[in-house]
C-alpha positions in Angstrom: 24.6 46.8 44.1 21.8 48.4 42.1 21.0 51.0 44.7 24.0 53.2 44.0 24.4 53.0 40.2 24.7 56.8 40.1 24.8 57.1 36.3 21.5 55.1 36.0 19.3 56.4 38.8 20.4 60.0 39.4 17.2 62.0 39.8 14.9 59.0 39.4 13.7 57.2 42.5 14.8 53.7 42.7 11.8 51.3 42.7 13.1 49.3 45.8 14.7 51.9 48.1 13.3 55.2 46.8 16.8 56.6 46.3 17.2 59.4 43.8 20.8 58.4 43.2 22.2 61.3 45.2 25.2 60.1 47.2 24.4 59.2 50.7 20.6 59.0 50.4 20.4 55.2 50.2 20.8 53.7 53.6 21.0 50.1 52.3 23.9 51.1 50.0 25.6 53.0 52.8 25.5 50.0 55.0 26.8 47.7 52.3 29.7 49.9 51.3 30.9 51.0 54.8 28.8 54.1 55.7 27.9 57.3 53.8 28.6 57.5 50.1 29.2 61.3 50.3 32.9 60.8 49.6 32.4 58.4 46.7 32.9 59.7 43.1 29.6 60.2 41.4 30.8 58.5 38.2 31.4 55.2 40.0 29.2 52.2 39.4 28.5 49.4 41.9 28.9 45.8 40.6 28.2 42.6 42.4 29.5 39.3 41.0 30.8 35.9 42.1 34.6 35.9 42.0 36.3 32.5 42.5 33.2 31.2 44.2 32.8 34.1 46.6 30.3 37.0 46.3 32.1 40.3 45.8 30.9 43.8 45.4 33.0 46.7 44.1 32.9 50.2 42.7 34.3 50.9 39.2 34.3 53.6 36.6 32.0 53.0 33.6 35.0 52.6 31.3 37.2 50.5 33.7 38.1 47.1 32.4 37.9 43.9 34.4 41.6 43.3 34.5 42.2 46.6 36.3 39.4 45.9 38.9 40.7 42.3 39.6 44.2 43.6 40.3 43.6 47.1 41.8 40.3 46.7 43.6 40.1 43.0 44.4 43.9 42.4 44.8 43.8 39.3 42.6 47.2 40.1 41.1 47.6 36.7 39.5 45.9 38.1 36.4 48.6 39.9 34.5 48.1 42.9 32.2 50.4 42.5 29.2 49.3 44.2 26.0 46.0 45.7 27.1 44.6 45.1 23.6 43.5 41.4 23.8 46.5 40.1 21.9 48.7 38.3 24.5 46.2 36.4 26.6 48.1 37.1 29.9 44.9 38.4 31.5 42.7 35.5 30.5 39.9 34.6 32.9 36.6 32.7 32.7 33.4 34.6 32.8 30.4 32.3 33.2 32.9 29.5 32.1 33.7 31.4 28.9 37.4 32.2 28.2 37.9 36.0 27.8 40.6 38.5 27.9 39.8 40.6 30.9 41.5 43.7 29.4 38.7 43.7 26.8 35.8 43.2 29.2 34.3 46.2 31.0 34.1 45.5 34.8 30.4 46.7 34.7 29.6 43.8 32.3 30.2 41.1 35.0 27.2 42.2 37.1 25.6 39.1 38.4 28.1 36.8 36.6 30.7 34.3 37.7 34.4 35.0 37.2 37.2 32.5 37.8 40.8 33.8 37.8 44.0 31.8 38.2 43.7 32.2 42.0 40.5 30.0 41.8 42.0 27.2 39.7 43.8 25.2 42.5 41.6 23.2 44.9 42.8 24.5 48.2 46.4 23.4 48.6 46.2 20.9 45.7 47.3 22.2 42.3 45.2 21.7 39.3 46.7 19.1 36.9 47.6 21.8 34.4 49.5 23.7 37.1 51.3 20.6 38.3 52.3 19.5 34.8 53.5 22.9 33.9 55.9 22.7 36.8 57.0 19.2 36.0 57.6 20.0 32.3 59.2 23.3 32.9 56.5 25.1 30.9 57.2 28.5 32.4 60.0 30.9 32.8 59.3 34.6 33.5 55.7 33.8 34.5 53.9 36.7 32.8 52.0 34.4 30.4 51.6 31.5 32.9 48.3 32.6 34.6 46.6 33.1 31.2 48.0 29.8 30.0 46.7 28.0 33.1 43.2 29.4 32.7 43.0 28.8 29.0 44.3 25.3 29.3 41.8 24.5 32.0 39.0 25.8 29.7 40.4 23.7 26.9 40.3 20.4 28.9 36.8 21.1 30.2 35.7 21.6 26.6 37.8 18.8 25.2 39.2 16.2 27.6 41.3 14.5 25.0 42.8 17.1 22.6 45.3 16.4 19.9 48.5 18.4 19.8 47.1 20.4 16.9 43.9 21.2 18.8 45.9 22.2 21.9 48.2 24.5 19.9 45.2 26.1 18.2 43.3 26.6 21.4 46.3 28.3 23.1 47.3 30.3 20.1 45.9 33.4 21.8 48.4 33.0 24.7 51.7 34.5 23.7 54.9 33.3 25.4 58.3 35.0 24.9 60.4 32.4 26.8 59.6 28.7 26.4 59.0 28.2 22.7 55.6 26.6 23.5 56.7 23.0 23.2 57.0 22.5 27.0 53.6 24.2 27.5 51.9 22.0 25.0 53.5 18.8 26.4 52.4 19.9 29.9 48.8 20.5 28.7 48.6 17.1 26.9 50.1 15.3 30.0 47.5 17.1 32.2 44.7 15.9 29.9 46.0 12.3 30.2 46.2 12.6 34.0 42.6 14.0 34.2 41.3 11.2 32.0 43.0 8.6 34.2 41.6 10.2 37.4 38.1 10.3 35.9 38.2 6.6 34.8 
């Protein structure tokens, strides 16, 4: 919500509401965020984005990463935080259909964008083919890497519906797994690709 971006508008009247950025002076912002903003930290920023198809608004610190906001503010705990350095892929999400590590993306950067997490992959009660095939092939054990693998594999199959094993392994190289040895994961992804092609035929 642009009306309470304190760091941007403090002391400068906002062109739409006239707020000077002083907490509690913007009635529209107060209504959107549950009343007066007097108790909100002044270093918080307001962000509005589409998360798994739903419009969401939240407050975040300027340096707070998307992975933390997804888990702590939006309670989407399917996204796992593994390395916090972009090396393991456990926190993978799609931002405007682009695969990213959410531990490397500032939450403020998703303003106005679309984010899909592992919670948004299934279609209601029906699992996505990638999820179903990972179950059938036993392509998961401890589960820490699984959400990132699911999101990355979905992105792969949308980009390339008929990947070779080499292409699948290359695409998923950023998703580290300590348990399965990868073979079952790759077989599951290739089987899911086959299923999706058959369903589309």
